N, C-alpha and C positions, 0 to 999 in steps of 0.2 A: 330909469324914468318913473316919475311918482305915479302911484295908483290913481286912476281917474282923470289923469291930465295928459294922456297919451296923444289925444287928437290935436293938441296944440301945435305939435311939431310936424303935422302932416303938410307936405308941400304939394300943391297942385301942379302937375306937369302939364305942359302944352302938348296937345294931341293933334296929330295930322289927320285930317278927315279926308277920306278917300271915297269919292263917289256919292256918299249919303252923309249929310251933315250930322255930326254927333256920333258917328260910327267909325270903328276901326274895322276895315274890310280886309280880309286875308285873301289877296288876289292870287290867281294861278296862271300858269301857262296853258295854252290850248292843249287839251289831252286828245288821246286817240281812242281809248277804250269807251265803248258806247254803253253797253247794257250789262256788263259783268262787273264784279266788284274790284277788278284790277288786280293782277297778280303780284306785280312788284317783286318777283322772286329772285332777282339778281343779287340782293343783299344777303349775306350769310348772318344767321342769328348770333348774338352774344348771349351765351347761356348765363343764367343767374348763378351766383356763387354759392347759393344755398344758405347764406347767413342773413337771418332776419334779426335785427338788433331791437332790444327793448320791448319785445312782446311779453305779455299781452297789453293791448290797448284797452282802456276802459273809458270810452269817450262818448261825446255828444256831438251831433252834427248841427250845423247852422248854415242856412243859405244866405249868402251875402248878395242881395239883390236891389239895394237902394243906396243912393249917395247923398240923399237930402239931409240925413242926420246920422253920420257915422258914430256919434256918441251912443246911440242905441245899441250898436254892436259892441262897443266897449263895455257898456253896463251888462250886456248879456254874457260876455266873457267873465265878468266878475261873478255873476250868478252860477255859471257852470263850474267855475273853480270852487265856489262855496258848496255846491252840490256834492263834491268829492270826486269829480271826474279827474283823470290825469291826462286826457287827451281831448282836443277839439278838432273836428273836421269842418273846415270851411269849403262850402260847395259854391262854385262860381259858374256863371252862365256864359255860354256862347250861343248864337242863334243862326239858323238858316231859315229862309222864307217858308219852305215847305219841303216835303220829303224828296222832291225831284231836284231841288236846288244843288248847285255845286259850289257855292260860295258860303263861307262861314264868317260871321261878323260879331263883334262885340259892341253893344250899344252903350257908349260911355255916358250917356245921359241917365242910365239906370245902373250901371256896373262901375264898381270902383276902379280907378286908375291903378297902374302897377304900384305907384308910390303909396296910395291909400291902402291897398291890400297889403302891402309890405308892412305898413305901420301897424295894421291890425294883427298880423302875424307876430310882429315883435312884441306887441302888448300881451298877446296870449302866452308867449314865452316867458315874459316877465312875471306872469301870474302862475308860473310853474306848470303850464300846460304844454304837452307836446302837440304838434300840429300835423294834420294830414290835409293836403290840398287836393280837391277833386273838381276839375272842370266837367261840366255836362253840356250836351247840345239840346237846345229847345227849338220847337218850331214856332216861328213868329206869325205865320199865317197858315196854320195846318188845314189840309184838305181832308174833309170827313174826320176819321179817328186817327190820323197820322200821329206818330210820335217817333222818338229817335231809334226805337227798336224796329221800325218798319220802313226806314228810308230806302229809296231807290234812285239815287242821283242820275241825271240824264248822262253824265260823263263821270264815271267813278274816278278815273285818274285825276281829274280836276278837283273833285271833292277831297281825295286823300291829300293832295298837295295843300289845300286850304286847311284841312284838319290839322296837318303837321305844323302849319304856321301858327295855328291857334295853340297847340300844345307847346310850341316854342315860347309863345308870349307868356304863358302861365309857368312853365318850368324855369324860366329865368327868375321869376319872382320867388319860386320855391327854393332855388339854389342860392340866390343872394340873401335870403332871410332864414336859411338853415332849417327848412321844413324837414320833418322827420320821414314822411312818406308822401309820395305824389302818385296819383291815379292817372294812368294814360288814357283812360276812357270809362264810359259807363253805359251799359245796357244797349250797346249798338249791335243788336242780334243779326241784322242782315249783312254785317261786314265779315262774318266769321269764315266765310269761304276764301277770304283774301289774306291767307297767312303771310304771304310775301310782303304785302302792304303793312301788316301789323308788325312784322319784323323790322321794316324800315323805320316805322314809328317809334318802336321800343329802342332800336339802336340810337336814334337821334336823341331821345329822352335820356338814355343811359350816358350819352356823351355830354349832355348839358346839365344833368342833375346827379348828385352824388349820394343821395339818400336811398331809401327803399322805394322800389316801384311796384305798383299793383295795378289791377284793373277790376272794376266792379261789374260782375256779370249779373244778369237777371236771375231770380230765383229758380226758373225753370230752364235755364240755359247754361248753367255753370260748367257742365261737362262737355260743352261743345266749343268753348273758346280755344283757339288753336295754339296759343303761345304761352301757356303757364310756365313752361320750362325756362322762358326768358325773363320771368318776373320773380320777385323775391316772396310775394305773398299772394295767395289766392283770395281775391276779394269778391263779394257777392252781396246782393240784398236779400231780404228774408220774408217776402211777402207771400208766404205759403198759407193756404187755407188750414185752419186749425179746428175745424168742425166739419160735419158731413156736408158735401156739396150735392147730394142726391136731390132730385126735384121733390118738394114737399117735405124733406127731412126738417125736423125741428127739434133736435136733441138739446138738452140743457147744456150750456157752456159753463163748466167749472174749472177751477185751476187744475184739478186732477185730470179732467179730460183733455185740457190743453197739453198737459205733460205727456199723456199718451200719444197724441199726435206728434209732438216734437220728438219723442223717442225714436220713432221709425224714420223721421226726416233726418235727424241728427246722425243716425247710423250711416245713412247713405252719404251724407256730406263728408263726414269724417273719414270714411273709407276711401272716398275719392281724393281727399286731401293727402292721405297716406300713399295712395297710388302714385300721385304726381309729385310726392315728396315736398309739399308746401303747407305751411300753417294756414289756417282759414281765418279770415277776418270778415265779419259781417259789416259792410259799409253803411248799411241802412237797416236798422231795427226799430220798428215803431208802428203804432196803430192810432188811427183817429179816435176821437170820443164819439163814435157813432155805432149804432146797433148792428151794422152790417160787417163789422171789422174782423170777427172770428172767421167769416166765410170769404170775404173779399177785401183783404187789408190793403190792397193796391188802389182801391176805388174810393177816392176822397170826394167825389163829385156828387154823391147821392144826398143832396140836401133835404130830400123828403125823409130820410132815415132819422129817427129820433136821436137825441144826444144820449149817450150811455157811458157815463164816467166809470161805473163799476166794471163794465166789461173791459174798458181800457186797463183798469187796475189789474184785473185777472189775467189779461194777456201779458202784461209785464211781469207779474209774478210767475206765470208758467214759464216764460222765457228764462228768467233768472234761475229758477229752480232747476231747469234742464241743462242750461248751458254754462252757468257761472262756474269757473274752475275746472272745466272739462279738459282733460288731456288732449293736446293737439289743437285746441281752439285758441287762436291768437287775439281774440277780443272782438269788440263791437263798437259801433257808433250809433247812439240812439237818435232816432229820426222823429222830429227834429225841434230844436229850440227855435222859437220865433219871437224876435223882439216886438213888444207891444201887442202880442196876441197870447192870451192866457186866461186861466180862471174857468170856472164851472159852466160858463155860457159859451166858451169857445169849442167848436166842434172839430178843430184841426188836430194835427199830430202832437203838438207840444204837450208834455206832461206837466208843465208849469202851472201851479195853482190848482191842481187836480189831485185826486187821491193817488194817481200813479206816481206823482212826485215823491211822496213819502216812501213808496216802494223802491224807487230809484236810489234815494238817499240811504235807505237801509242796506241795500246790496253794495253800493259803492263803499260804504263804511267797513265792509268786510276785507277790503284791500286786495291786493293782487294775488296771483297764483302761479306756481311753477309750471312752465310749458311741458316739461318732461316728467 
């Protein structure tokens, strides 16, 4: 397929609309479990083989959230390849109304069809990029500060059935288009008591997708996910505070101080990875161009914070200095490239058009490293 012309061959599939026009709704049978996460423990786990191929990943993440101009995503794939990355992580959305909802849906008015997503994956492969596919759950109408890490569906069994249908929808695409790694979930903190349900979910994905499987744990919950033994890679995000969080503290943030904070964090993460015998891949590594990011890198909502391009640059430098080439570290996905959002006036996560982009290029140019 010729460079820059991949979108011409995209076929728009007919979509069956169930219940809500423009949405694919993953329906469930009536469940019986009311207020626990649902055990689902009748299924026996399939333990991972312990063989993770092709690591480390040196990647960039991109959320695929629009269908009005898929060419923008193709151009961004080109830019990521030119940056020197060897992997791209496509992050796709599914939604539920709020934290108590039991039904998950995909709004195809804003999410690509399986065919369009598959064409994008094929194009990334044609640019010599490996592909990671990670579905995430968003709240369509959250109550207060709800997010996927705090959900409490009214009937957990129904939620799990719907969730597995969503995973099936996306792992079909991953299998058909030869994705290298598929994430069975991200940051679903309140589900961790349901080991049996996670086992059923991973068994299903393992039966439908034949690449590597992972899960992306929140930075402060990676040691509580119950099923690492069933996955090939320990995935996690990296939104750790890298400066003092004490009230009134105002220490200067330098690359050297960032390195010191990372050193302690890194020791705990890699020790845990060795304990569970899994390589560690950071599925989200990134910082907004905002002055609060050394202290609160997860908080992109503080629009009163001034833009700080130099702090973003320092945070990237500190990450690379500490992590790049470290034994047992299976790689990273930089969060996140944003089509049509870049440059010094952009306050978001993308490094494009900012001093951080030069740092990324410099480290990508160093090439890969041996895992052992």
